[in-house]
Phi, psi and omega in degrees: 000318179297322179297319179298316180299318181296319179296317179297318179296318179297317178296321179296317179295323178295329183284340182269122181293145178297155181301130178087355181287147177285125181295149180289152181245153174294159179299143179302142181220153170079180181227134174244132185240131177253142169256110182263155190266017181213162177279130180288145182228141181302336179302333181277357177276349186243115180303335183294345186245019178302140197247022177082009175236175186272340188308316181303333184289345173302322179270319184302319182297340179266306187281327192237175174219157185244162174301311179220140181204161175293130175225169180307124177082359182209111182289344175224073185275137174300131180233261176295330172268117179283341176200161174207159181213158178238145178291163183296335178266005177061028180254345183228129176242128181241133182241136174253120183284147176292133183284144172082003181279136182231154172283171182297338179270006177093350179287142179288149174279121185236172178300327179296325177294321180295314178298313180301317183296319178289319182293327181271355183299130183226015182276200181304142178067014182295326181293319179299316179297313183291328178290336186257342180272124180275316183200152174239115184249148178233082183302326176204171184300343183252008181223143177230137178235122179249121179258135179257156179285329179206160180304138182219099185299339182262013183304309183295328178294313180290319184288322191258331186231330185274344180225182177260013185295332181263009175266126197259134177243157181282115184303309184300319182292316180298317180293330180286313187265344181084170185297314180293321179297326179294320179291329179285329181216072184291144174236132180225199179236020183276183184286348180227144179253155182290134175247305182199159176219124175250107184307133179078356184238291185199159173243132182241130180232155181229146185303138175257103190286359177259013181298134191295325187286314175187158174285128179302151179278322184264131185288316187231134174248134178234127177249112185254126180280115177226081185297330182284125186299314183295319179295322179296316179293320179299319179296322178293318181293328180277353181082013179285335175230159182261331180223133177239127182270152163061072172256145181230159170050230185298327180290324175296319178295321178296319178298320180296324184276345186285122178302136179092342178259150175239129177263121177260117180242116184221131173289124186238165181281046178248112181253148176243147177203163173259127181258126177272085191296336185258016186294343179268000179267112183302338181275351183270143174303331184286353175292335181274120181304327181297325179291318178295322177292322177300317179300320180295320180284345182281341188265124174269088185295320182292324177295319177296319178301312181297319184284319188258329184244015179054028177081005186275340183291161174259135174262099191255339182076018184213156171269358175268125178297146183296337182277351184284145171302139175074020176292140175239132183272112177279166173286150184282148171274117181288144173286113186209082183298330178294317177296322179299314180293324178296316179297321178296319179296317179298329180276359178099017180233064182296336178255015182077194180199161176276117186267358178078212186277147174242101185277143184205147168299125186303336180292341183236034181295333179299319179292320179298315181297319179295318180295315180297324178299318179291321177299316181295325180297336178260002175106001178262102189266115182228160180240128181289129178236090180283143175230144176302147194306308183299318180293322180298309184289332175292314179295322177299311181292331179277003177064037182260354181269152182231173172063255184242136180228125176276101179277163177189144177203140173240020184296149173298160173145210176217189183300322182294321181293323179290320178295320180300319184283327191238355186230310188284152180306134179091354180294155184305321185245030184256119182266346179186164182212176181242132185304322181293321177292317180299319179296316179294325180293318177297322181296314183291335186296333181246007181280118182270343177280116187299318183294317179293321179295318178300317179299320180293316179292326175295320179296320177301313181295326176295319178295321176303318180289315182296323181279350180055054179291330184228167165245093180298143179256297181194172166254117192298141164256106185285135180235115181235149180257137180240130184278173188287344181279349189271125174272314178224115182279337185084351180289122179091355180292322178261112182301133177081008182261072176036229181231027183262157177291141176176151349288146186294333178290350179263347181290148183217147170264154176291148177292145181286000000 
């Protein structure tokens, strides 16, 4: 009898999970389908090519994993790195890898993969990272040590959240299949593995049940490219998709009124602005600050907000989101078309002028058309030139666009990361710069005193405003539609993550 009791007790103890253990999850089931407002591109399957915008992370959060990344409740959550530390002189960062984590092909994630991923990184801010990193050491398979040339207070921001440098790919696999082969059949360490990609149509992913954080609830994720707003809403209303991104104006209102649909409207750290790309060309009208100031006074931002964003957007006067560290609030540009025409006349354009093309990501052509209409009313005549998203940002980054460019970014980071990409010399989307701003940017990059650094970054933003480098439009209030089958969309779970679903292992369908 005592033996039986002991056996029963042993079985009971085995059945009780140890304290702190992750509870087991049921096998992933069902399919969740997103209608995205842009054409998917293979460049976003590779963390090495992240482009200083938020779009690549739509795929990265599913296929791949990072050393550290934003997760619910933590903007820098330990992921592939279970811990990290910095030396007292801020010159050495050491990471301890999470044990037992594997890529989708079964290979373990090792320190060599981490080193390889940083060394091959060629996306936004890659020059800044490479100029500041002295060495990447791998003392053992579970530890990585990164040495810097000089103290850099933003190292973790650039490495872990503002770029794809800390998102890890399998070295052996990439070297085996090559760069193009990797984009055709990417392998990562994320919660979902690659199944198929049909260019211009859809990306299909399937749950990776060995994901370290938790087993995903939904078995299959499908991302369907539906750039046309009306078609996207129609697909959502018919139940062909479960989540539809980026609705504006009347269509957003229609989604709100449709029984069974939920409209999620959230102000996100995605700012839009008009970039005067030719302001450094003495022969261009945009070289004259008065012309750039006229454009700012010509735009009725609040009217565009009411018409396109149902009044939910913030009119901030900056390309830096208000939620970012080191944000400085500039004074607003008043809508004053009479002042705009007066400034144009003073600059030698009493009858206005032909401003050429106004380039824009095709997903936001509605904002471009509204902005161009206001510019034309004050005498600045421009023509909207929409480009598909991947092509737009490639041309923007390659410095091939002219005249006017509608910039936009929802990338993670702080004021310094946004300035690095769009303002300071050498930035991915910088067509020209100003020596005083460049000098201050270099100064703040190594300043360890937070108050002094904040003062310097505020001064940079003040100079950006005084020089009228941009015509800021708004900080977007993203409006997405969610269908009746969805229990958890993931939208808004990660603070500051634009308006996309994440983390994907947390999304859920309703029980049948």
